[in-house]
N, C-alpha and C positions, 0 to 999 in steps of 0.2 A: 503496500501499501505507500503511493506516494504521499509524500508533506503537502500542506495545503501552502499555499505562495500564500500566505498571508501571517501576518504576525505581530508580538507587539513588542514594544521598548521602554525597559521602565526606571528612568532616570531617578535616581537616588541622590541625592542632594544632604549633606549632615550640616550642622553650624558653620561657620568660618570658611562659607561654599564651597564643602570639601565633597568632592563627587566618589563613589562608587564603583570601579570597577574591578572585574572578575578575569585571571587570566585563562583559557580555555586548555584544555587538555591538546588537543587538534582543532586546530594546526600551531606549534608550540609556538610560546611567544606572539597570538595572539589575544587581545582584552580588548572588555566591550561590556559595556550596562546591563542588566537583567534584560534578559530578552530571549523569545519563544516562538513558537509557532502556532497558530490556533489548533484544538481540537475536534474534529466533528462535532457538531452543537454546541462549543464554544459561542459566543460572541467576545471584539475583544477584552470586555472588565474583568469576566473572568477569563480570560486565558491572563492577564495582567497578577492576577490573584494569584492564579496557580503559579505561574513560571515564579513571582516572585517569593512562594514557599519555597516550592522547590531547591531554588538556589541560595536563599540566603536565610530561610525557616524565621523572616517577617512575617507575621500573620498580620487580621483583623485589623491590629491595634496600628498600623501605619496606614494614616489617610491618601490614598493615589486621586489624582486629580487625571481629569482625561483631558489633554490639551486640542482635543480635536483638531489634532493634524498628523496627517500620513506622508511619509514619502515612500520614494519607492526605487530599491538598493540591488542593481546587481545578485547574482548571486555566483561565491566565487565557486570558482573549479572546484575545493576540494568536495563542495557540499552540494554542487549539481544534479548527481547520481542520486538523492534522496528526492528532486523533484519528476514530475514526466516528465518524460523528452519532449522538448521544446517549450518549454518553460525557462526563461533566463531573469525572470525579475521574482522581486518580492515585494510588497505592500506591506509595510509598517506601521502600525496606529501609536501615536508616544501618548505616554504617561508621564506624572513626574510623581515626587514624593519631596 
């Protein structure tokens, strides 16, 4: 089953404008904010909550703000096999804490 080419990006900003970045296991040296693809039946807010929990352990106590902004990103070669043939980009909805 291929991944849906829709995802969420959750930017966590702490006091003094510190931003949480996570280093991926693969590809090595790749840093990003909390992010992940929408699963079947999920809306962006549900996916943002799930990804925040899975990647940080932060739960409902963290207020999320839907910025109602979306960006389209090219899918990099190491991840292209996760998507259906011909899918070249992913639409990402942006959230903020």
